[in-house]
C-alpha positions as CSV (number, residue, x, y, z in Angstrom):
1,M,-58.9,162.2,92.1
2,S,-61.4,165.0,92.2
3,I,-63.4,166.2,95.2
4,T,-66.5,164.8,93.4
5,D,-64.9,161.4,93.1
6,L,-64.0,161.4,96.8
7,E,-67.6,162.4,97.7
8,R,-68.9,159.5,95.6
9,I,-66.5,157.1,97.3
10,Y,-67.5,158.4,100.7
11,D,-71.2,158.0,99.9
12,R,-70.7,154.5,98.6
13,L,-68.6,153.5,101.6
14,A,-71.2,154.9,104.0
15,E,-73.9,152.9,102.3
16,A,-71.9,149.8,102.5
17,I,-71.1,150.3,106.2
18,D,-74.8,150.9,106.9
19,S,-75.8,147.8,104.9
20,T,-73.4,145.5,106.9
21,G,-75.0,146.4,110.3
22,S,-73.1,144.6,113.1
23,D,-70.6,143.2,110.6
24,S,-69.3,146.7,109.7
25,E,-65.9,146.2,111.4
26,L,-65.4,142.9,109.5
27,F,-66.4,144.6,106.3
28,L,-63.9,147.4,106.9
29,V,-61.1,145.0,107.6
30,K,-61.9,143.0,104.5
31,L,-62.0,146.1,102.4
32,A,-58.7,147.3,103.8
33,L,-57.1,144.0,103.0
34,L,-58.5,144.1,99.4
35,V,-57.2,147.6,99.0
36,A,-53.8,146.7,100.3
37,E,-53.6,143.8,97.9
38,A,-54.6,146.0,95.0
39,M,-52.0,148.6,96.0
40,N,-49.3,146.0,96.3
41,D,-47.2,148.4,98.4
42,V,-46.9,147.4,102.1
43,E,-44.9,150.5,103.1
44,R,-47.4,152.9,101.5
45,F,-50.3,151.1,103.1
46,N,-48.7,151.2,106.5
47,A,-48.1,154.9,106.1
48,L,-51.7,155.4,105.2
49,I,-52.8,153.5,108.4
50,E,-50.6,155.8,110.5
51,C,-52.1,158.9,108.8
52,A,-55.6,157.7,109.4
53,V,-54.9,156.9,113.1
54,H,-53.2,160.3,113.5
55,D,-56.1,162.3,112.1
56,L,-58.9,160.7,114.2
């Protein structure tokens, strides 16, 4: 995936978070579960969670 693609994803995600207002946490959980289902790889998804937590 290119930097341009990542920037487009970031922009779309930011727009979606802004549009959900006080439901942004629910939106992010729902999105994470949909991505996990699409990945169909529990171990990889858990590794990505650890990476995201570590880099905060």
